[in-house]
MIDREN-655048 format. One record per residue: x, y, z of N, C-alpha, C in turn. Coordinates in steps of 0.02 Angstrom, whole numbers, padded with zeros to 5 digits, always signed. Layout:
XYZXYZXYZ
...
//
This chain:
+00927+00522+01541+00895+00521+01606+00873+00449+01622
+00891+00424+01679+00875+00356+01698+00803+00354+01725
+00766+00304+01701+00697+00296+01722+00694+00259+01789
+00663+00289+01839+00655+00259+01904+00581+00245+01915
+00564+00183+01929+00494+00164+01938+00480+00149+02011
+00425+00176+02038+00406+00159+02106+00368+00093+02105
+00348+00070+02165+00316+00004+02170+00250+00001+02132
+00213+00057+02133+00150+00059+02097+00160+00052+02022
+00211+00088+01996+00227+00085+01924+00249+00015+01905
+00289-00017+01950+00313-00084+01934+00255-00133+01930
+00207-00127+01978+00149-00171+01976+00108-00160+01913
+00102-00097+01892+00066-00082+01831+00098-00114+01770
+00166-00110+01767+00201-00138+01710+00198-00214+01710
+00198-00245+01770+00191-00317+01773+00124-00337+01742
+00072-00299+01760+00006-00311+01730+00007-00298+01655
+00041-00244+01637+00043-00222+01567+00070-00276+01522
+00124-00308+01541+00157-00355+01497+00136-00428+01508
+00093-00440+01558+00066-00507+01566-00003-00513+01533
-00031-00455+01513-00097-00453+01482-00091-00471+01408
-00141-00505+01381-00140-00523+01310-00177-00470+01270
-00140-00438+01225-00170-00383+01187-00187-00407+01117
-00247-00392+01096-00270-00414+01031-00271-00358+00980
-00264-00297+01001-00266-00241+00955-00196-00214+00944
-00167-00228+00885-00100-00206+00872-00095-00175+00803
-00062-00117+00799-00048-00087+00734+00026-00094+00720
+00041-00119+00662+00111-00131+00645+00149-00066+00636
+00213-00068+00652+00254-00008+00645+00260+00014+00573
+00252-00034+00526+00258-00016+00456+00193+00008+00426
+00137-00025+00443+00072-00007+00416+00024+00007+00473
-00012+00064+00468-00059+00085+00520-00129+00085+00490
-00178+00062+00529-00246+00063+00505-00277+00132+00515
-00314+00155+00465-00348+00220+00467-00424+00209+00471
-00459+00262+00490-00532+00260+00494-00560+00287+00429
-00588+00241+00388-00613+00261+00322-00682+00292+00326
-00719+00277+00380-00787+00303+00385-00838+00261+00348
-00817+00203+00322-00863+00159+00286-00846+00086+00299
-00895+00043+00294-00884-00029+00299-00892-00061+00230
-00906-00020+00180-00910-00045+00112-00841-00064+00087
-00836-00117+00048-00772-00138+00021-00743-00084-00024
-00677-00075-00019-00642-00026-00061-00596-00065-00108
-00606-00054-00174-00571-00093-00224-00512-00057-00256
-00507+00008-00245-00456+00047-00281-00436+00108-00240
-00374+00130-00250-00350+00190-00215-00298+00223-00260
-00296+00290-00259-00246+00327-00297-00230+00392-00261
-00165+00404-00250-00141+00466-00219-00097+00505-00267
-00106+00571-00267-00064+00614-00309-00007+00645-00270
-00012+00645-00203+00042+00664-00159+00030+00631-00092
+00073+00643-00044+00068+00608+00020+00004+00622+00058
-00030+00678+00042-00089+00698+00080-00155+00688+00043
-00154+00692-00023-00216+00695-00062-00227+00632-00102
-00283+00598-00089-00299+00538-00126-00372+00520-00123
-00391+00472-00164-00460+00448-00166-00461+00372-00166
-00515+00344-00140-00527+00272-00142-00600+00262-00160
-00615+00204-00191-00684+00191-00213-00698+00117-00210
-00764+00100-00212-00781+00029-00208-00855+00016-00209
-00878-00026-00161-00947-00047-00157-00994+00012-00145
-01058+00000-00163-01111+00050-00155-01096+00115-00193
-01055+00109-00245-01039+00168-00285-01008+00223-00244
-00969+00204-00194-00942+00254-00147-00872+00276-00168
-00862+00342-00166-00796+00372-00176-00780+00413-00113
-00723+00400-00082-00702+00438-00023-00636+00473-00038
-00624+00527-00002-00565+00568-00016-00534+00593+00049
-00468+00601+00047-00432+00633+00102-00385+00687+00074
-00376+00740+00113-00328+00792+00095-00277+00803+00150
-00279+00760+00202-00233+00768+00258-00198+00701+00275
-00180+00665+00223-00142+00604+00234-00181+00548+00266
-00247+00549+00259-00288+00495+00286-00311+00505+00357
-00293+00561+00389-00317+00574+00457-00393+00578+00456
-00420+00605+00402-00493+00607+00393-00510+00587+00322
-00562+00547+00314-00589+00529+00249-00662+00551+00245
-00681+00581+00189-00749+00603+00181-00778+00572+00117
-00843+00555+00120-00877+00528+00061-00894+00585+00014
-00870+00580-00048-00885+00634-00096-00930+00611-00153
-00946+00546-00154-00995+00521-00203-01020+00454-00181
-01084+00440-00195-01112+00374-00181-01170+00360-00228
-01175+00298-00251-01229+00276-00295-01235+00201-00285
-01285+00180-00246-01291+00111-00225-01304+00063-00282
-01318+00089-00342-01332+00046-00400-01269+00020-00433
-01211+00048-00415-01150+00031-00450-01093+00016-00401
-01044-00022-00425-00981-00032-00391-00927+00003-00433
-00879+00033-00399-00821+00062-00434-00761+00017-00424
-00726+00003-00479-00666-00039-00476-00602+00000-00488
-00608+00062-00510-00548+00102-00523-00561+00176-00510
-00512+00210-00482-00515+00282-00473-00447+00310-00491
-00446+00368-00524-00383+00398-00544-00387+00473-00537
-00340+00502-00500-00336+00574-00492-00285+00602-00540
-00308+00644-00586-00262+00677-00633-00223+00732-00597
-00258+00769-00555-00228+00820-00512-00275+00831-00453
-00265+00882-00414-00305+00892-00354-00378+00910-00369
-00392+00928-00432-00461+00947-00450-00495+00894-00493
-00459+00864-00540-00489+00819-00589-00476+00746-00571
-00531+00707-00570-00525+00636-00555-00580+00598-00591
-00567+00533-00603-00614+00489-00636-00624+00426-00595
-00685+00398-00598-00699+00334-00567-00743+00293-00614
-00726+00228-00621-00763+00186-00667-00781+00120-00636
-00835+00089-00661-00855+00026-00631-00904-00014-00671
-00953-00043-00637-01000-00090-00665-01039-00059-00723
-01050-00100-00776-01090-00082-00834-01065-00019-00870
-01000-00007-00864-00971+00051-00898-00987+00117-00866
-01013+00116-00804-01030+00178-00770-00965+00216-00755
-00962+00279-00777-00899+00317-00778-00914+00389-00758
-00881+00414-00705-00895+00481-00682-00831+00522-00678
-00840+00589-00678-00784+00635-00677-00799+00694-00632
-00748+00718-00597-00754+00780-00559-00700+00829-00582
-00716+00892-00581-00667+00944-00598-00656+00992-00540
-00685+00976-00482-00678+01020-00424-00660+00981-00361
-00619+00929-00371-00593+00892-00314-00643+00846-00281
-00698+00830-00316-00747+00784-00289-00809+00815-00260
-00814+00882-00262-00874+00915-00236-00936+00896-00277
-00928+00897-00343-00981+00875-00389-00952+00828-00441
-00994+00785-00468-00973+00735-00518-01022+00736-00576
-00997+00720-00636-01039+00713-00695-01027+00644-00725
-01080+00616-00755-01076+00550-00786-01048+00557-00856
-00996+00517-00872-00964+00520-00937-01005+00479-00988
-01003+00501-01050-01032+00463-01104-00981+00411-01126
-00997+00347-01112-00950+00293-01124-00975+00250-01182
-00935+00243-01236-00958+00203-01293-00961+00129-01278
-00936+00108-01220-00939+00037-01201-00983+00029-01139
-01021-00025-01138-01063-00039-01079-01031-00093-01035
-00971-00112-01052-00936-00162-01012-00905-00131-00949
-00900-00170-00896-00873-00146-00833-00802-00120-00842
-00789-00062-00814-00722-00031-00816-00682-00056-00757
-00622-00082-00770-00579-00108-00717-00517-00066-00705
-00498-00023-00753-00436+00014-00746-00439+00078-00787
-00412+00133-00759-00408+00196-00794-00342+00230-00777
-00308+00258-00828-00245+00294-00818-00243+00354-00865
-00206+00405-00844-00193+00464-00886-00118+00474-00891
-00095+00492-00951-00024+00506-00961-00010+00581-00959
-00062+00621-00967-00058+00694-00960-00129+00718-00947
-00140+00781-00932-00208+00804-00916-00260+00792-00970
-00239+00784-01033-00286+00776-01088-00296+00704-01108
-00243+00665-01107-00245+00597-01136-00251+00544-01083
-00305+00505-01088-00316+00451-01040-00345+00390-01072
-00343+00334-01036-00366+00270-01062-00405+00234-01007
-00454+00194-01028-00491+00153-00981-00505+00086-01014
-00507+00033-00973-00516-00034-01001-00552-00078-00950
-00578-00136-00975-00614-00179-00929-00637-00245-00959
-00698-00264-00940-00725-00329-00958-00732-00336-01034
-00725-00399-01057-00734-00417-01128-00692-00376-01175
-00633-00356-01151-00586-00320-01193-00603-00248-01206
-00647-00219-01166-00665-00149-01176-00603-00105-01170
-00593-00060-01218-00539-00011-01214-00562+00053-01246
-00559+00108-01207-00579+00173-01232-00525+00225-01217
-00524+00278-01257-00471+00329-01253-00500+00399-01260
-00472+00446-01224-00490+00516-01231-00427+00558-01243
-00434+00610-01282-00380+00657-01293-00401+00728-01276
-00460+00734-01244-00485+00801-01226-00511+00802-01155
-00472+00774-01109-00487+00776-01037-00550+00739-01018
-00569+00689-01058-00627+00649-01041-00693+00675-01067
-00692+00729-01106-00755+00755-01134-00784+00704-01183
-00740+00674-01225-00761+00623-01272-00716+00562-01265
-00744+00503-01275-00707+00440-01272-00720+00401-01336
-00667+00370-01362-00671+00330-01423-00653+00258-01407
-00691+00211-01434-00680+00140-01421-00635+00109-01473
-00588+00066-01450-00544+00028-01494-00550-00046-01475
-00601-00080-01500-00615-00149-01476-00574-00202-01511
-00508-00201-01501-00464-00250-01532-00451-00310-01487
-00458-00301-01421-00442-00354-01374-00506-00391-01356
-00502-00458-01353-00562-00497-01340-00564-00527-01270
-00509-00520-01232-00506-00547-01164-00519-00492-01114
-00545-00511-01055-00557-00463-01002-00492-00431-00980
-00492-00365-00975-00434-00327-00953-00444-00307-00880
-00398-00329-00838-00401-00311-00767-00357-00251-00749
-00306-00239-00790-00259-00185-00774-00230-00156-00838
-00219-00092-00835-00196-00053-00892-00140-00008-00869
-00085-00005-00908-00030+00040-00889+00002+00069-00952
+00011+00135-00952+00043+00170-01008+00107+00204-00984
+00161+00193-01020+00224+00228-01006+00222+00299-01032
+00190+00309-01090+00183+00374-01121+00120+00371-01165
+00110+00421-01206+00049+00423-01246+00044+00368-01297
+00100+00335-01313+00100+00283-01364+00107+00212-01337
+00150+00202-01287+00167+00135-01265+00127+00115-01204
+00087+00062-01213+00045+00039-01158+00040-00036-01154
+00018-00061-01097+00012-00133-01085-00053-00149-01049
-00081-00208-01063-00139-00232-01026-00126-00303-01002
-00161-00323-00949-00159-00392-00927-00229-00411-00903
-00244-00476-00902-00310-00496-00881-00320-00571-00876
-00379-00593-00896-00399-00663-00887-00355-00709-00928
-00343-00768-00901-00304-00818-00936-00231-00802-00945
-00206-00751-00908-00136-00733-00914-00120-00697-00979
-00171-00672-01013-00161-00640-01078-00138-00567-01067
-00087-00548-01105-00062-00479-01103-00055-00452-01173
-00068-00387-01179-00062-00353-01243-00018-00291-01236
+00011-00271-01294+00052-00210-01296+00032-00168-01356
+00033-00102-01346+00022-00056-01401+00080-00007-01405
+00097+00014-01466+00150+00064-01475+00123+00124-01514
+00057+00125-01523+00027+00183-01557-00034+00209-01521
-00029+00211-01455-00081+00241-01415-00146+00203-01410
-00145+00139-01426-00204+00098-01419-00243+00086-01483
-00220+00115-01538-00254+00103-01602-00249+00030-01621
-00189+00001-01612-00178-00069-01625-00143-00102-01566
-00159-00166-01555-00129-00204-01500-00101-00270-01526
-00046-00292-01496-00018-00357-01512-00014-00398-01448
-00032-00462-01452-00029-00504-01393+00043-00522-01378
+00062-00519-01314+00129-00537-01292+00125-00596-01245
+00181-00629-01234+00183-00690-01195+00161-00678-01123
+00135-00729-01091+00116-00725-01021+00110-00794-00991
+00089-00797-00928+00080-00860-00894+00009-00885-00899
-00007-00938-00864-00074-00966-00866-00120-00940-00813
-00095-00896-00769-00136-00869-00715-00177-00809-00739
-00232-00796-00705-00267-00732-00716-00224-00677-00686
-00209-00626-00724-00168-00570-00701-00212-00511-00681
-00193-00477-00627-00234-00423-00600-00202-00355-00603
-00136-00351-00608-00103-00286-00606-00037-00289-00644
-00024-00239-00686+00037-00236-00725+00067-00166-00720
+00133-00163-00711+00168-00099-00706+00235-00105-00742
+00258-00049-00772+00323-00046-00804+00362+00013-00775
+00428+00002-00766+00472+00055-00744+00495+00098-00803
+00511+00063-00858+00535+00095-00919+00515+00051-00977
+00542+00064-01036+00523+00027-01095+00545-00046-01093
+00587-00064-01046+00612-00133-01042+00584-00172-00983
+00583-00142-00924+00571-00178-00862+00499-00172-00838
+00467-00230-00829+00398-00230-00806+00383-00290-00761
+00328-00285-00724+00306-00337-00678+00231-00346-00685
+00208-00409-00682+00137-00424-00682+00124-00474-00627
+00067-00464-00591+00050-00508-00535-00023-00530-00541
-00040-00586-00507-00108-00610-00513-00126-00665-00465
-00168-00711-00488-00195-00764-00445-00141-00811-00420
-00155-00842-00363-00110-00892-00332-00040-00865-00319
-00036-00801-00303+00029-00771-00288+00075-00766-00346
+00048-00768-00407+00090-00769-00467+00123-00702-00481
+00183-00706-00508+00221-00646-00527+00267-00664-00586
+00267-00621-00636+00313-00628-00693+00347-00561-00705
+00410-00565-00725+00448-00504-00740+00474-00507-00812
+00485-00449-00841+00514-00444-00908+00569-00392-00908
+00620-00405-00948+00674-00357-00956+00682-00335-01027
+00635-00356-01071+00639-00338-01142+00573-00309-01168
+00540-00272-01125+00479-00238-01147+00419-00282-01155
+00421-00343-01128+00364-00387-01130+00368-00441-01182
+00422-00445-01220+00429-00498-01269+00435-00567-01235
+00473-00570-01181+00479-00632-01142+00469-00616-01068
+00443-00667-01032+00427-00659-00961+00456-00716-00921
+00479-00701-00861+00508-00751-00816+00465-00755-00753
+00445-00816-00735+00405-00825-00675+00449-00817-00613
+00425-00779-00563+00461-00768-00501+00419-00793-00442
+00453-00810-00388+00418-00833-00328+00404-00773-00282
+00341-00767-00260+00324-00714-00212+00323-00739-00141
+00324-00804-00131+00322-00832-00064+00252-00838-00035
+00201-00821-00074+00132-00827-00050+00090-00860-00105
+00034-00890-00085-00011-00919-00134-00078-00884-00136
-00083-00827-00102-00144-00787-00104-00146-00748-00170
-00207-00734-00193-00214-00692-00252-00186-00623-00239
-00146-00597-00286-00120-00530-00281-00162-00485-00326
-00190-00432-00298-00238-00391-00334-00208-00326-00361
-00157-00299-00328-00133-00234-00348-00059-00227-00336
-00026-00189-00379+00047-00179-00378+00062-00105-00386
+00110-00080-00347+00131-00010-00354+00206-00006-00351
+00236+00030-00398+00308+00042-00395+00321+00102-00350
+00365+00091-00302+00383+00142-00253+00441+00184-00279
+00487+00151-00314+00545+00184-00344+00563+00145-00407
+00620+00158-00435+00640+00124-00496+00653+00050-00485
+00664+00030-00423+00678-00041-00410+00631-00071-00359
+00600-00030-00316+00557-00057-00263+00484-00058-00284
+00452-00115-00270+00381-00124-00283+00346-00153-00222
+00283-00136-00214+00242-00163-00160+00177-00189-00191
+00156-00249-00170+00095-00279-00195+00052-00303-00137
-00014-00305-00147-00061-00325-00094-00110-00376-00121
-00139-00416-00074-00185-00467-00097-00227-00497-00042
-00247-00560-00053-00291-00595-00007-00259-00608+00060
-00302-00614+00111-00277-00629+00178-00236-00573+00209
-00244-00512+00185-00207-00455+00212-00133-00457+00193
-00115-00495+00141-00045-00501+00123-00018-00437+00090
+00041-00417+00113+00078-00363+00082+00149-00388+00070
+00173-00385+00008+00240-00407-00009+00277-00350-00043
+00343-00351-00036+00383-00298-00067+00444-00327-00100
+00467-00293-00151+00527-00312-00188+00572-00252-00196
+00637-00263-00189+00685-00208-00198+00725-00217-00262
+00707-00268-00302+00743-00279-00365+00694-00290-00423
+00643-00247-00425+00594-00246-00480+00559-00312-00490
+00541-00345-00435+00498-00404-00438+00533-00471-00443
+00599-00472-00441+00635-00535-00447+00630-00576-00383
+00639-00544-00326+00629-00576-00261+00582-00533-00219
+00546-00567-00173+00496-00533-00132+00504-00552-00059
+00484-00507-00015+00480-00522+00057+00414-00496+00083
+00389-00528+00136+00324-00509+00163+00331-00452+00213
+00282-00408+00212+00275-00356+00263+00214-00374+00306
+00213-00351+00367+00158-00368+00412+00105-00314+00410
+00043-00335+00396-00013-00288+00396-00054-00293+00459
-00049-00350+00494-00089-00363+00554-00164-00363+00540
-00184-00376+00477-00255-00384+00460-00261-00446+00415
-00321-00473+00412-00334-00530+00368-00383-00512+00312
-00405-00449+00311-00450-00426+00258-00415-00432+00190
-00454-00448+00139-00427-00446+00071-00408-00374+00055
-00347-00364+00030-00325-00298+00009-00327-00295-00067
-00367-00249-00093-00379-00246-00165-00337-00192-00201
-00316-00140-00165-00281-00086-00199-00225-00059-00158
-00172-00034-00192-00116-00003-00158-00090+00055-00201
-00071+00109-00169-00044+00168-00205+00008+00202-00161
+00066+00214-00191+00119+00251-00156+00126+00320-00186
+00128+00370-00142+00136+00439-00163+00210+00457-00171
+00252+00424-00133+00324+00432-00138+00357+00369-00111
+00422+00369-00102+00457+00308-00083+00438+00283-00014
+00412+00326+00029+00396+00306+00097+00321+00302+00112
+00282+00345+00082+00212+00352+00099+00167+00314+00051
+00131+00264+00078+00087+00224+00037+00023+00206+00073
-00028+00186+00034-00093+00169+00061-00118+00104+00029
-00151+00062+00069-00182+00001+00044-00254-00001+00068
-00299-00026+00025-00370-00027+00041-00398-00096+00027
-00456-00112+00058-00484-00178+00047-00554-00187+00075
-00571-00251+00088-00638-00268+00109-00653-00239+00177
-00718-00226+00188-00739-00197+00252-00720-00125+00261
-00702-00091+00206-00683-00020+00211-00615-00008+00243
-00574-00060+00246-00509-00052+00279-00462-00009+00238
-00425+00034+00273-00372+00074+00243-00310+00069+00287
-00254+00052+00257-00190+00050+00291-00144+00102+00262
-00101+00130+00304-00053+00180+00282+00017+00163+00309
+00067+00178+00269+00136+00173+00292+00172+00238+00278
+00218+00256+00322+00259+00316+00311+00333+00298+00309
+00347+00232+00305+00417+00211+00301+00427+00155+00251
+00384+00156+00199+00391+00106+00147+00362+00038+00165
+00332+00033+00224+00298-00028+00243+00336-00073+00289
+00398-00056+00306+00436-00101+00349+00475-00060+00400
+00489-00093+00455+00530-00062+00507+00603-00080+00496
+00646-00031+00490+00716-00045+00478+00756-00039+00542
+00788-00093+00561+00833-00092+00619+00903-00078+00594
+00932-00024+00616+00998-00003+00591+01053-00021+00640
+01102-00062+00619+01160-00076+00663+01203-00014+00669
+01230-00002+00729+01270+00057+00743+01340+00035+00763
+01388+00039+00717+01457+00021+00732+01467-00054+00732
+01528-00075+00750+01547-00146+00749+01565-00173+00817
+01565-00131+00868+01585-00153+00935+01532-00199+00965
+01555-00254+00995+01510-00301+01027+01501-00281+01100
+01440-00265+01122+01429-00243+01191+01437-00301+01241
+01452-00282+01301+01461-00333+01354+01395-00351+01387
+01344-00309+01380+01281-00322+01413+01222-00298+01371
+01163-00320+01389+01102-00296+01357+01084-00227+01386
+01054-00185+01344+01035-00119+01368+00982-00088+01323
+00934-00056+01353+00884-00017+01317+00893+00056+01338
+00909+00099+01292+00922+00170+01308+00858+00211+01305
+00862+00270+01335+00806+00317+01332+00801+00344+01261
+00740+00346+01235+00730+00372+01167+00750+00445+01163
+00766+00467+01103+00782+00538+01092+00755+00560+01024
+00728+00620+01018+00714+00664+01075+00656+00638+01116
+00650+00664+01176+00596+00646+01221+00583+00705+01268
+00524+00736+01265+00466+00722+01224+00482+00728+01149
+00437+00700+01106+00450+00700+01034+00386+00714+00996
+00394+00733+00933+00339+00744+00887+00367+00750+00816
+00347+00707+00769+00305+00648+00780+00346+00583+00785
+00413+00587+00776+00453+00526+00777+00510+00532+00826
+00536+00474+00847+00591+00472+00895+00634+00411+00880
+00696+00413+00904+00743+00358+00892+00754+00320+00957
+00752+00253+00952+00764+00210+01010+00827+00169+00997
+00874+00172+01044+00936+00133+01040+00933+00074+01088
+00962+00018+01069+00969-00039+01114+01031-00079+01095
+01057-00117+01142+01115-00158+01128+01103-00231+01148
+01129-00276+01107+01119-00348+01115+01187-00381+01127
+01193-00417+01182+01257-00449+01200+01264-00519+01171
+01208-00553+01159+01209-00622+01135+01158-00629+01078
+01176-00666+01026+01130-00678+00970+01066-00710+00995
+01010-00689+00966+00946-00718+00985+00887-00679+00958
+00828-00702+00975+00767-00669+00954+00756-00605+00994
+00740-00551+00959+00732-00486+00991+00663-00459+00975
+00627-00436+01026+00563-00404+01018+00564-00335+01051
+00545-00285+01013+00539-00217+01040+00470-00192+01022
+00429-00179+01074+00360-00161+01063+00342-00097+01100
+00290-00064+01075+00266-00001+01105+00194-00011+01129
+00180+00014+01189+00114+00009+01220+00091+00079+01241
+00024+00089+01240-00001+00152+01267-00015+00144+01341
-00039+00197+01373-00047+00199+01446-00101+00149+01470
-00146+00128+01424-00198+00080+01443-00176+00008+01437
-00116-00003+01410-00091-00070+01400-00104-00098+01331
-00130-00058+01286-00143-00081+01218-00078-00079+01178
-00063-00134+01143-00003-00136+01103-00012-00092+01041
+00033-00044+01032+00028+00004+00978+00068-00017+00917
+00128-00043+00929+00172-00060+00873+00223-00112+00893
+00242-00154+00845+00298-00199+00852+00355-00171+00810
+00405-00142+00842+00460-00110+00805+00512-00160+00782
+00525-00211+00821+00574-00262+00804+00546-00330+00824
+00550-00377+00777+00532-00446+00792+00573-00490+00746
+00636-00502+00765+00681-00540+00723+00742-00563+00763
+00782-00606+00733+00843-00629+00765+00900-00581+00748
+00935-00557+00799+00990-00510+00789+01054-00537+00819
+01109-00519+00787+01175-00535+00812+01196-00484+00865
+01247-00499+00906+01270-00451+00956+01289-00385+00923
+01269-00329+00954+01285-00264+00926+01241-00210+00953
+01254-00149+00930+01214-00090+00948+01167-00073+00891
+01105-00059+00906+01055-00048+00855+01013+00014+00872
+00982+00041+00819+00933+00094+00829+00875+00085+00781
+00817+00107+00802+00757+00103+00762+00716+00167+00772
+00683+00190+00720+00642+00250+00724+00569+00232+00734
+00537+00263+00782+00466+00253+00795+00428+00314+00771
+00384+00304+00721+00344+00359+00693+00275+00357+00724
+00256+00411+00760+00191+00415+00794+00146+00467+00762
+00152+00475+00696+00114+00526+00661+00039+00519+00671
+00015+00456+00677-00057+00444+00681-00081+00434+00752
-00038+00445+00801-00056+00434+00871-00070+00500+00907
-00112+00499+00958-00125+00559+00996-00069+00572+01047
-00065+00633+01071-00017+00650+01124-00030+00606+01185
+00025+00591+01221+00017+00552+01281+00080+00515+01300
+00075+00476+01353+00131+00436+01378+00128+00366+01348
+00185+00342+01323+00191+00276+01294+00250+00239+01326
+00246+00173+01326+00299+00131+01352+00328+00088+01295
+00394+00081+01294+00425+00035+01246+00464-00018+01285
+00457-00080+01263+00479-00138+01301+00525-00182+01258
+00584-00197+01283+00633-00240+01249+00633-00308+01282
+00628-00360+01241+00632-00430+01264+00682-00465+01219
+00741-00482+01247+00794-00512+01208+00829-00566+01249
+00821-00630+01228+00854-00685+01263+00840-00685+01338
+00779-00669+01356+00761-00669+01427+00775-00603+01462
+00812-00558+01430+00823-00492+01458+00763-00448+01442
+00736-00415+01493+00677-00373+01484+00690-00304+01515
+00672-00253+01479+00678-00185+01505+00625-00142+01473
+00598-00096+01512+00545-00051+01490+00563+00021+01505
+00548+00064+01459+00557+00136+01470+00495+00174+01447
+00491+00236+01469+00434+00277+01455+00453+00335+01409
+00408+00354+01364+00420+00411+01320+00355+00452+01314
+00362+00514+01294+00305+00559+01292+00298+00591+01223
+00240+00584+01193+00224+00614+01129+00185+00678+01141
+00210+00734+01116+00178+00799+01126+00165+00830+01058
+00102+00840+01040+00085+00870+00975+00054+00939+00985
//
């Protein structure tokens, strides 16, 4: 259906696209309402809908509907939490300053304080099964449970601060921390051996399997290993901001977050990285992916970002025929819920911008912002977090401009 605009609509659109909009949510990452301005240092999701985040003021918040709503399920202004881990939809742990360690068995409705043999700040907690879990932190603190957190045993073999802890199974685990020091255990934490690392402070370590791992840290540092941590190769991330958290999305794709709102991703297990746009400058301290597409990032000021497409907008070329003219097609389906496909064609190579605006003129998303060769393209617009209503999408390519209207009905 061809869009026909009357004079009033044309005047509105002239105003719409001449106005400078400062509020923009990226097509890859959307900002959510956390309900708090306290800094959030950690996040963990067990599926696309259910997750927890924690941070300043001893606050733990939870969502069960994919972040559409977040509720505070615990607060204690005397402590900060640096790590939260959900074993399942009922059982979760949060740890922080001075070894303060809490547990819930009813999804966060009530919490109990754990007896912790260490008084050092907890920075990381992981479970390999419902019974066996590990926690670690400042001054080399390392504790282990084999009975669902009822009792914890300390194994004080490491003398450096541990910022991140990762276990492949009940026996094989890795730590990283201050001074670029990393350790490995093959007997469930009873004994540790120091492994090679760089000179940077490391903040997050993850392994895909017994061979392949990635560690990230200060000054945009990244090292990869292909031999289980015996040797490490320094990789370029393209940023010099501190990287605080790393999450593997699949066997080869990883996403990391850090200072200045930086989000970077790798599709080859950390060897090369590209930047994703967050449209925020807040420090991002934590990231967690529930599956290959759905992920969450949290940070200072209570900010929470979500992606439902892996964090980036993919422009898909359609066929090999070179079009004779520029064109922006009507989206389909239309009306739509919650996503729709937009097709456009480019006759001459150049910079292409495709943006979405709401009826008030606020920029909602930048779907395309890159240089494209002549061809036919399509891109998917996901409006899962937007309310029903009329939206406009605008193509600007080599001076060619066209606008169309679409309707979201939920």
